[in-house]
C-alpha positions in Angstrom: -22.9 148.5 69.0 -22.1 152.2 69.4 -19.3 153.6 71.6 -22.0 155.1 73.8 -23.7 151.8 74.4 -20.4 150.2 75.3 -19.7 153.0 77.7 -23.1 152.6 79.3 -22.6 148.9 79.7 -19.2 149.4 81.4 -20.6 152.0 83.7 -23.5 149.8 84.7 -21.4 146.8 85.5 -18.9 148.9 87.4 -21.8 150.2 89.5 -23.0 146.6 90.1 -19.5 145.7 91.3 -19.4 148.6 93.7 -22.8 147.6 95.1 -21.6 144.1 95.7 -19.2 145.4 98.4 -21.7 147.7 100.2 -22.0 146.9 103.9 -24.7 144.4 104.5 -28.0 145.7 105.9 -28.5 142.4 107.8 -26.2 142.5 110.9 -26.4 138.7 111.1 -25.0 138.3 107.6 -21.5 136.8 107.1 -19.1 139.6 106.2 -17.9 139.5 102.6 -14.1 139.9 102.1 -13.0 140.9 98.6 -9.8 139.3 97.5 -8.1 139.6 94.1 -4.7 138.1 93.3 -4.9 138.2 89.5 -7.1 138.9 86.5 -8.3 135.9 84.6 -9.7 136.5 81.1 -11.6 133.6 79.6 -12.6 133.8 75.9 -14.9 131.3 74.3 -16.3 130.8 70.8 -19.9 130.4 72.0 -22.1 131.4 74.9 -22.9 127.7 75.5 -19.3 126.8 75.8 -18.8 129.7 78.2 -21.7 128.6 80.3 -20.3 125.0 80.6 -16.9 126.4 81.6 -18.2 128.9 84.2 -18.4 126.3 87.0 -14.7 125.4 86.2 -13.7 129.0 86.7 -15.8 129.3 89.9 -14.0 126.3 91.4 -10.6 127.7 90.5 -11.4 131.1 92.1 -12.3 129.4 95.3 -8.5 128.6 95.5 -7.1 131.5 93.6 -9.2 134.6 94.4 -9.4 136.7 91.2 -11.3 139.1 89.1 -12.6 137.0 86.2 -13.9 138.3 82.9 -15.7 135.7 81.0 -16.5 136.6 77.4 -18.1 134.8 74.5 -17.7 136.0 70.9 -20.3 135.0 68.3 -19.5 137.0 65.1 -22.1 135.1 63.1 -25.0 135.7 65.5 -27.6 138.3 64.9 -27.6 141.5 66.9 -24.4 143.7 67.0 -24.2 144.2 70.7 -22.3 143.4 73.9 -24.3 142.4 77.0 -23.1 141.6 80.4 -23.6 141.0 84.1 -21.5 141.1 87.3 -21.6 139.0 90.4 -19.5 137.8 93.3 -18.4 134.2 93.7 -17.7 133.4 97.4 -16.4 130.5 99.6 -16.6 130.4 103.4 -13.2 130.5 105.1 -12.7 131.1 108.8 -16.2 132.3 109.2 -15.9 134.9 106.4 -17.1 135.0 102.8 -13.9 135.2 100.7 -15.2 136.5 97.4 -14.0 136.9 93.8 -15.6 139.0 91.1 -17.1 137.4 88.0 -18.0 139.6 85.0 -19.7 137.9 82.1 -19.8 139.5 78.6 -21.5 138.3 75.4 -20.6 139.8 72.1 -22.5 139.1 68.9 -22.2 140.2 65.3 -19.9 143.1 64.5 -19.6 144.0 68.2 -17.1 141.2 68.6 -14.5 143.4 67.0 -14.8 145.7 69.9 -15.0 143.1 72.7 -11.3 143.4 73.6 -11.7 147.0 74.8 -14.7 146.0 76.9 -12.8 143.1 78.5 -9.8 145.3 79.2 -11.9 148.0 80.8 -12.5 145.6 83.8 -8.9 144.6 84.4 -7.6 145.4 87.9 -4.4 147.3 87.4 -1.0 146.3 88.7 -1.7 142.6 89.2 -1.0 139.7 86.8 -3.4 138.8 84.0 -3.9 135.3 82.6 -5.7 134.9 79.2 -7.5 131.5 79.0 -8.5 131.0 75.3 -11.0 128.2 74.8 -11.1 126.7 71.3 -9.0 127.3 68.2 -6.8 130.4 68.2 -5.6 132.4 65.3 -2.7 134.8 66.0 -4.0 137.3 63.5 -7.3 137.6 65.3 -7.4 141.3 66.4 -9.2 140.3 69.7 -6.5 137.8 70.5 -3.8 140.2 69.7 -5.2 143.0 71.8 -5.8 140.8 74.8 -2.4 139.0 74.4 -0.6 142.4 74.5 -1.8 143.0 78.1 -1.6 139.4 79.4 1.3 138.1 81.4 0.5 134.5 80.3 -1.7 132.8 77.7 -3.2 129.4 78.7 -4.4 127.0 76.0 -5.6 123.4 76.1 -4.3 121.9 72.9 -6.2 118.7 73.6 -9.4 120.6 73.0 -8.1 122.9 70.4 -5.3 121.4 68.4 -1.5 120.8 68.5 -1.3 123.2 65.5 -2.9 126.0 67.6 -0.3 125.6 70.3 2.6 125.5 67.8 1.2 128.7 66.0 0.9 130.6 69.2 4.3 129.6 70.5 5.8 130.5 67.1 4.0 133.9 67.2 5.3 134.6 70.7 8.9 134.1 69.7 8.5 137.1 67.3 7.0 139.5 69.8 8.8 141.9 72.1 7.7 141.4 75.7 5.6 138.4 74.6 3.5 136.7 77.3 4.5 133.2 78.4 2.5 130.4 76.8 1.1 127.5 78.9 -0.8 124.4 77.9 -3.0 122.3 80.2 -2.1 119.3 78.1 1.5 119.8 79.4 0.2 120.0 83.0 -1.6 116.7 82.5 1.7 115.1 81.4 3.4 115.7 84.8 2.3 112.2 86.1 3.5 110.5 82.9 6.9 112.3 83.2 7.3 111.3 86.8 6.4 107.7 86.2 8.7 107.5 83.2 11.6 108.8 85.1 11.0 106.1 87.8 12.1 103.4 85.3 15.6 104.7 85.9 15.6 105.3 89.6 17.2 102.0 90.4 21.0 102.0 90.1 20.7 98.8 88.0 18.7 100.5 85.3 20.0 104.1 85.5 22.6 103.6 82.8 19.9 102.3 80.4 18.3 105.8 80.1 21.0 106.6 77.5 20.5 103.3 75.8 16.8 103.4 74.8 16.3 101.5 71.6 12.5 101.8 71.1 9.6 104.0 72.2 6.0 103.0 71.7 3.3 105.6 72.1 -0.4 105.0 71.8 -3.3 107.5 71.8 -7.0 107.1 72.0 -8.1 107.7 68.4 -8.9 106.1 65.2 -6.1 104.5 63.3 -4.5 106.9 60.9 -5.2 110.0 63.0 -2.6 112.6 63.4 -0.3 112.5 66.4 -2.0 114.3 69.3 -0.7 117.0 71.6 0.0 114.8 74.6 2.0 112.1 72.8 3.8 114.7 70.8 4.8 116.7 73.9 5.8 113.6 75.8 8.0 112.5 72.9 9.5 116.0 72.8 10.2 115.8 76.5 11.9 112.5 76.2 14.0 113.5 73.3 15.1 116.8 74.7 15.9 115.4 78.2 18.0 112.6 76.6 19.5 114.8 73.9 18.2 112.9 70.9 18.6 114.5 67.5 16.5 114.0 64.4 17.6 113.3 60.8 15.9 112.2 57.6 16.7 109.2 55.5 14.6 108.1 52.5 12.0 110.6 53.4 11.5 109.2 56.9 12.4 110.9 60.2 15.0 109.1 62.4 15.9 109.6 66.0 19.6 109.4 67.1 21.0 109.1 70.6 24.2 111.1 71.5 26.2 107.8 71.2 25.0 107.4 67.6 22.4 104.7 68.3 19.0 104.8 66.7 15.8 105.0 68.6 12.8 103.4 66.9 9.5 105.2 67.4 6.3 103.2 67.1 3.0 105.1 67.1 -0.4 103.4 67.6 -4.0 103.9 68.6 -6.5 102.4 71.0 -10.3 102.7 71.0 -11.7 106.0 72.3 -14.2 105.3 75.2 -17.1 107.7 75.8 -16.2 110.8 77.8 -12.5 110.7 76.9 -10.9 113.5 75.0 -9.7 112.5 71.4 -6.0 111.8 71.1 -5.5 111.3 74.8 -2.2 109.6 75.6 -3.0 106.0 76.4 0.3 104.2 76.7 4.1 104.6 76.6 6.5 101.7 76.4 10.3 102.1 76.6 12.8 99.4 75.6 16.5 99.7 76.3 19.6 97.4 76.0 23.3 97.7 76.7 26.1 95.2 77.5 23.7 92.3 77.9 21.4 94.3 80.2 17.8 94.8 79.0 14.8 96.7 80.3 11.2 97.2 79.3 9.1 99.8 81.1 5.5 100.4 80.3 2.8 102.8 81.5 -0.7 102.0 80.3 -3.8 104.1 81.1 -7.0 102.2 81.7 -9.2 104.7 80.0 -12.6 105.2 81.4 -12.0 102.8 84.3 -13.3 105.3 86.9 -17.0 104.7 86.3 -18.4 101.9 88.4 -15.4 101.9 90.7 -17.5 102.8 93.7 -15.4 105.9 94.4 -17.4 109.0 95.4 -15.7 111.2 92.7 -15.6 108.4 90.1 -16.3 109.5 86.5 -15.5 107.9 83.2 -12.2 109.8 83.1 -11.2 109.1 86.7 -8.9 106.3 85.6 -5.8 104.4 86.6 -2.3 104.0 85.2 -0.6 100.6 85.3 3.2 100.9 85.7 5.4 97.9 84.9 9.1 97.4 84.9 10.9 94.3 83.6 14.7 94.4 83.8 17.3 91.6 83.5 19.0 92.9 86.7 16.0 92.9 89.1 12.6 91.2 89.7 9.6 92.5 87.7 7.7 95.3 89.4 4.1 96.5 88.9 2.1 99.3 90.4 -1.4 100.7 89.9 -1.8 104.4 90.3 -5.3 106.0 90.4 -5.3 109.4 88.9 -8.5 110.7 90.4 -11.2 112.7 88.6 -9.9 114.3 85.4 -11.5 117.7 86.1 -10.8 120.8 84.0 -10.7 122.9 87.2 -7.9 120.9 88.6 -5.7 121.2 85.5 -6.4 125.0 85.2 -5.6 125.6 88.8 -2.4 123.6 88.6 -1.4 125.4 85.4 -1.9 128.8 87.1 0.2 127.7 90.0 3.1 126.5 87.8 6.0 128.9 87.0 5.1 131.1 84.0 8.3 130.1 82.2 9.1 126.4 81.9 12.3 125.8 79.8 11.4 122.0 79.5 8.0 123.0 78.0 9.6 125.4 75.5 12.1 122.8 74.4 9.5 120.0 74.1 7.2 122.3 72.0 10.1 123.2 69.7 10.9 119.5 69.2 7.2 118.7 68.6 7.1 121.5 66.1 10.0 119.9 64.3 8.6 116.4 64.1 5.0 117.2 63.2 6.2 118.7 60.0 6.4 115.1 58.8 2.7 114.7 59.4 3.1 111.8 61.8 0.0 109.5 62.2 -0.8 106.7 64.5 
């Protein structure tokens, strides 16, 4: 694709954007109000993936008005060109159309190498930019590097890419001056697990046992022998860093030590993967603790795929429930069931965009996960 062709495309799409905001000729039409609080760049490895993700972005922009640039890159496809379109995505609020702008680009063949400049041409200046990268990411990819330089934050979903992708991007960011903040939607999904885990120690009778955990069992939805997935690895990193555990090696095996010198046994396992559930999804966490004759076992088990057939309007295979149980020698057993609701990508992306850009607990958990995955842990 020549520079002239790219310039013509950009000029045409900018003209289409201007025409979107021309006064309506029909006096009865609902007025359109253009609102833009951030730029959202979405890069996908195929046009089909981008089309599937477009409704996700449209739902997010109904809550976070933005200029969205959706781009697919297919370097192995025939035709060295970049094509595109522009439209408004609106929601009715207070009798007015509150509208975001959506620009869709498709790059094929060698034109992919120049797609970053086309994407950047549409950024609204002086507002934050979030780069959402769908699929595996390579930090030496020139398109990723160019877009990352202008982004305030980079959002991945390591459950649908890989834990390795997340660790590589975080490691790369540490070496960059003025590096963007890194976020992971898998970390956002763990918020419920973190809250429910902390509740094991809310009671005064069990609070002191947080520092006396003897065993942690983690299970993920995968085949036996699969590598430890992002959600279990990040939750283990969160537990370890919050409770100040350290790692050591003995006989070629990794060991986890509490600050008081006690050893924490880590047991990893798998459960069957139901249809519609992401591979390596966290399925269960069980904590066991003991001190001075007091014992506690706390478990959280996710009933994967239990949403289908529940009769709920928004029920899907991944609209499941978590079963929380606490058995302690100092109090009667407790059990609660918590319905998570539909596990929708738009919900996780919106929540990730609303969270603070910098999360020290995330950084520490990633660093711990980076340390332990060097051992190639499998379930």
